[in-house]
N, C-alpha and C positions, 0 to 999 in steps of 0.2 A: 505494499499501499504505499502509495507517494503521501511525501508530508505534502505538496500543494494540491493537493484533492481535499477540500471543506467537505464533513460529512454534515449533514443539515437535518434537521427537526422541523415538523409541524410548525412548532412556535419560532424559529429562528429562520426561517425561510425568507419572510416578506423584508426581515431585516438584512439579510448576506445577499437578497437577488436587487436592493433598492436604486443601488448605483453602480453605474458602467456595467458591463457585458459578462455575463454568468452562463454558462452552459451547466443546465442541471440535467443528470441521468440519474433517469427514474427506475429501480433494477431493483432484484432480490437476490440472496443469495445463493438459492435453489435455481436460479437461473443461468443455463448454461451458456447462449448467447451473450447474457450480462457478463457473466467472466470471462469471453472473450475482450470483450470491448474495455473492460477496466485497465489493464496495462496500458492499451492506447490512449487511454484518458491520461492515465498517469504521465505519460511522454508528453503529452499535448498542454498540460497543466504546467508544467517546466517549459515548454518554447515559448508560451505565450504571458509566460510571468508577465506582468507588468500592463498587460495587452486585455487580457480576459484572464477570468476565473473560472474553475472547474470545480462543480460541486454534487455529491451524489446525495439522492435520499430513499432511503428504504423505503417501498412500498409496503410491507409488511406493518413495520413499524409507524409509519407514519404516514397512514391513507389519506388524512382529511386533504393535503398540498393533491396527491395524485388523483383523489375525486373532484377537486375542483378544478381541474385540466382534464378531466374526462379520460386518466389515462386509461387504456384497456388492454394493451401490449406493451412489454416491457422487454427489452430496452427501450425506453422513449426519448429522447434527449430533445431538452426543450431550451432554445436561446431566449435568455430575458435581457431585455438591456432597457436599464432605468425603472427596473419594477415591472416591465410589461413583456409579455413573450412575442418573440417576433420571428421564431419559427419553430418548425418542431420534424425531427429524424425519428421515423421509428424503423423498430429491429435493428441488428446488428450492422456495422458500417465499417469502413475501413480507415485506416486514417488518415489518407487524401481526402476521402470525403469528409472526414467530420471538421478536419483543420478548413478546408475550404467555406464549408456551411458558417464556420466561427468566424473566419478571415471577411467574408461578404457583408457581415454585420457590425465589423470595427471603422 
C-alpha cells in the first residue's frame, strides 16, 4: 500500500475531495479487479503528487458515499474536482487510460 493514497470514510470524503483534483477508487478487498488496479493507483499517486490526489473508499465499510454516487460495479473511479464529480471510469483500467483520464481534468 502506498503512502500517497488516502483511505477515506463516509465522514471525511467531503473534506478530502473539496479542493483540487482527486481520483477516488470505490473498491472492496474481495474484488479481484480492484486488487489489479491498486498497484497502478499507487504508482499514479506518486507520479501525480502535487497535481492530483488519489484516494480509496471501501464500499463495504463506507457505503453512504457509494450509494450517493450510484456505485453498482467496482472498481469505479470517480474524478472529483473542487468537490464535484467530473468523470467516471467503471471496471479495471490500465495505467495509461487512468492517467489520461486524470490529466485531462487538470
